[in-house]
N, C-alpha and C positions, 0 to 999 in steps of 0.2 A: 464241447466247443473245441475248435481247432487250436493247436498250440502255436501262437504267433509270438511268443515271448522272446526277449533277449536279456540275458542268456539263460533264463530260468523258465520253469514251467509257469503257465498262466496263473495269476492270482496267488502266487506263492513266493515268499521271500526265503524259504528254507535254505536254498543253496548259496545265498549271499555270503554266509560266514563259513563256507566250507574251505578247508585248507587249499592253497594254490600249489599245484605241482608243475614243475618245469622239466622239460626234456633236455637232452644233450645239446639241442640247438640253441639253448639260452646263452646269450653272450653278454658280457659286461663291457659297457662302453668305457673309454679311458676316463679315469677318475682323478680330478684335481685333489690336492691335499685338504680334506675336511669340507664341511659345509659352513658357509658364512652368511651373515646378513648382507643384503644387497638387493639388486633389482628383482630377484626371484623370491625375496623374503627369507625365511629361516626354516630349516629342516633339522630336527634333532637327529643326530647320527646313530642313536641307539635303536637298532632294529627296524627302522623305517625303510621301506623300499618303494621305488618308483620304477614301473616297467612300461616300456613302449613296445607294443606288439605291431610289427610291420605287416603289410598286406600278405607277405609270404608266409606269415605265421611265426617268424622268428621273434623271440622275446629278448629284449635288451634291457638290462639294468642301467638306468640313466640317472644323471644329476638333474636338478631343477632347471638349469639353464638349457638343457637339451630338449625340453618339452616344446614342441612347435607352438607358436602363437604367443599371446599376451596372457601369462598365467602367473599369479602371485601366490606363494605357499607360505603358511605359517603353521608348521607341524611341530607342536611342542611335545606331544605325547610320544610313546614308544611302541614299536612293533605294529605299526599301521602300514597299509598297503594302498598305493594308487596305481591304477592301470589305465593306460591310454592306448586306444587302437588307432593306428595311422591309416589313412591320412587324416589330419585334423585341421579345423578352422576355428580357432579360439581367440576371442577378443574380450579383454577385461574380465578374466576369470579369477576368482578369489576362493581359496580353500583354507579353512582354519580348523585345526584339530587341537583341542585344549590339552593342557599339560598332563592331566591325570588319565587321559584316554589311552586305552590299549585295544588292539585288535580291530580297529575300524578298517573298513574296506570300501573304497570308492572306485568305480569303474566307468569309463567313458567310451562310448561307441565311436566309430569312425565317421568322418564327414565325406563319405565316398560319393555322394550325389552332388550335383551342382547347386542345389538349394540348401544343402546342409551346412549350418554354421551355428556357433554359440556366441552370443553377445551378453555381457553384463550378468554373469552368473555368480552368485555368492553361496557358498556351502559352509555350514558350521556343524562340526561333530563335537558334541559336548559330553558324550558318555561312551564308555567302552562298549564294543560290539555294534556300534553304529554302522549302517551299510546303505550304500546308494549305488544304483546302476542306471545308466542312460543308454538307450539303444543306438544302433547305427542309423545314419541318415536323418537324424532328428534336428530340427532348427529351433533355436531359442533366441528371443529378443530381450528377455529380462526375467530372471528367476532367482528366488531366494529359497534355500532349503535348510530347515532346522532339524537336526537329528540329535536326539538325546537317548541313545540306545535304540532308536527306531530304525526301521528298514524301509527303503523307498525304491521303487522301480518305475522308470519311464520307458516305454517301448520304442520299437523301431518306427522310423518315418512319421514321427509326430511333429506337429507345428505348434509351438508355444509362442504366444504374443509377449508383450512386456508386462512388468509389474505383477508377475505370478508368484504366489507364496505357497510353500508346502510346509506344514507343521506335522511331522510324522508321528508325533506323540504329544503328551500333555506338558512335558518338560519338568513339572514338579508333581509331588505326590498329592493325591486327594484321599482323605480318610473320613470314615463315618464319625460324626461328632460324638456319638454315644459310646460306641464300642472301640473306636480307634482302628477298625479294620480298613486295610488298604483297598481302595475302590478302583484304582487304575493300575493293577498289577498284571493285567493280561498283555500279551504281545501286541504291539501297535505298529502301524506302518501305513504307507500310501502306495497304491498300485495303479498305474495308468497303462492301458493296453496299447497295442500297435496302432498306428495311423489315427491318432486322436488330434483334434484341433482344439486348443485351449485358448479362449478369448482373453483379452486384456484385463488385468486386475483380478483374475480368478484366484480363489483360495481353496486349498485342500487341507482338511483337518484329519486327525488320526483315524485310521481304519477306512478311509475313503478308497473306493475301488471303482474304476470305470473300465469296461471292456474295450476291445478294439473297435475302431470306427465310430467313436463317440465325438460329438461336438459339445463343448462347454461354453456357454455364453458369457458375455462381458460382465465382470464383477460378480459372477456366481460364487457361491460357497458350497463346496461339495463335502458332505459330512457323513455319508454312509456308502454302502455297497450297491452298485447297479450291475445287472447281469446281461441285459438285453443290448445287443449291438445295433448300430445304425439308428441311434437316437440323438436328439438334441436335449441337453440339460440346461436349465437356467433358473435363477432365483436364489434366495437366501432363506432357508436352505434350498439347494438345488433339487429340482424334480424334473421328470420327463415332460417336455412340452410338445415334442413332435417325434413320431416314429417313422421308420422306413426312409431315412435320409442318408445320402452319401455326400462326401465332400472332396474337393480337389484344390490343389494349390493354384490353379489357373485363376486369373482375375476375371471379374464380371465383365461381360461385353456390353457395349452400348454407351 
């Protein structure tokens, strides 16, 4: 299968937690004294970093108020990283990283196309090592992402409707009643390929994978891995209901 992922190999989260390296062209924007509660929320000053990557590739270390658009941060943990690729079109974006969380990484692709924008996005990272990346030129009308050490990737040029929920993991432990053996100790995450159309109210649970060029129907619940491109998924749990389908952002005619 052709690699269409951003910025990682298809169907793999392995690179989400790799260390971030910056070259000599990294620049630090003017920094006011300290971080404070206010319009942008709160960012713990211990080790947390926010980077804005310009179209030229220049990486700037910025303060919350320098993120373009309507973004509220509540970063209570330490040594976490947020990366924003300019240009951006962000409206009512909320990011909360809990106090005990370390090493979370959240990366946002650019809004380089005319249709690309993010509205009403809520992200919660509740465990160390949580990771989320969203690709370039993706549009979102309403999305909630829950990360409890889980990893989530949404590809380039996707179209997400409103009321979409991603649970990248179980959030709490499940154990065998007789032996006490941990049942959900395997890596968990959600992966959405490039150019996917996600219908209103869809839900993705742990280990859900859809490849590029997939359509997910209204209120569908995706619970497993799908590998075939150009399909329509629908239902609870979701299954393939149609093959050989392409989609476009253009409106129906007539």
